[in-house]
N, C-alpha and C positions, 0 to 999 in steps of 0.2 A: 419233163413232166412231172406236173404237182403229184404228188403222194395224197390219195385219199386216206379218209380214217381207217377204213377196213384193211387196205395195204398195210401201215402202220400198225396194226394190231398182228396181222400176220407175221410181219417181221421180228415184231417185238416175241411171239410165240417161238419162232426159229430161235433166236437168240437164246430162248431159255431151253429149247431142245437141245441145244449144240454146247451146254454145261456152262452158261455163262451166268453169273451171279444173278440174281433178279435186280438188285440195285444198279449193277453195271447195264443191265439191260436197259433198265427205265432211262439211267444218264442218256445211255445212246440214243434212244428214242426221243427224249426230252429236246437232244441237241438238233433233233430233224424238226425244222418247221413244219406245220402242215399245209403249207402252201410251197411254189414254187419260187427257188431262190432269187430267181431275176426280179420279183415281187418287191425284194426287200430294196429299202432306201439307204443309201450309203451316207457318209460324211459330206460327199463331194456333191452327193444329189439335194442334200438339205442347206447346203450352201448356196449352191445354185437358185435353189426356191428363193431363201433369204434375200440374195440378191436381187431377185425379179420383183420379190413383195417391197423389198427398199425402193426400189427405183418406182413402182406404181404409186407407193405413198409419197415419194416427192414430187413426183408429175401432180398429183391430189393437192399437194402443200404449194405448188406453184399457181395452180389455178386457183385456189383458195386465195392467194396472196393477190391474185389479179383482180378476183371478184372484191376483195377486201378495198383496194384501192378505187374500185369503180363506186364501193358504196360510200367511201371518204369523199368523193366528189360530188356525189349525189347529197350528202349530209350537207357539205358546203353550198350548194343551191338552194336546198331547203333552208338553211339558216339566213341565207339571201332574201328568200321569200319570207320568211318571219320577221324580219327588219323591215322589209318593205309594207308588209300588212300591218306590224305597228305603228308606223308611221301614216299609214291610210287611216287606221282607225283613230289616230289623233286629229287628223284633219276632218275626218267625219263628226266627231265629237265638235271641234270648232265650229263647222258648217252646222250642226245641230243646235248649239248655242244661240248662235249668229241668227238662226232661223226664229228661234224661240223668242229670243228678244226682241226681233224684228217684229213677229207675232202679236208679243205682247203691248209693242208702241204701237202699232197700228190700232188694237182693240181699245186701249187707252184713247188714243186720238180721236177713234169716232165715239167712243162712249162720251169724250168731252164735247164734242161737237153736237150729240145729239141731246144731251142732257145738261150742256153747259152754260 
C-alpha cells in the first residue's frame, strides 16, 4: 500500500517522539519513497525496455530501407522518362524546323509564281 504524505509525516513525528535524532529521522523518511515500491523500475526493467525500443527502431529502419529501395527504382524509371522526353524534344524541334522550312519554301514558291 502506498504511503501518503500525511502518513509519512506521522511516522516522522513518531520517530522524533521515540528519541531519534532529527537528522536520523529525516534520513529514514528520505529513504522511503512517497509511492509504492512496486512502481520503481529496476535495471532489468530498463534493459527490457531498451531492448523493446531497439527492436522497434530496427523494424522502422527495415521499413525505411525497403521504401528507400522502392524510391531508388522510381528514380531510375523517372530518369528513363527524362531521357525519352529529351529525345522527344529533339525530335519535335527537328520536325518544327522542317515544317518552318517547308512553309517558307511554299510561301516563296507561291510568291514567285504570283509576282514572278
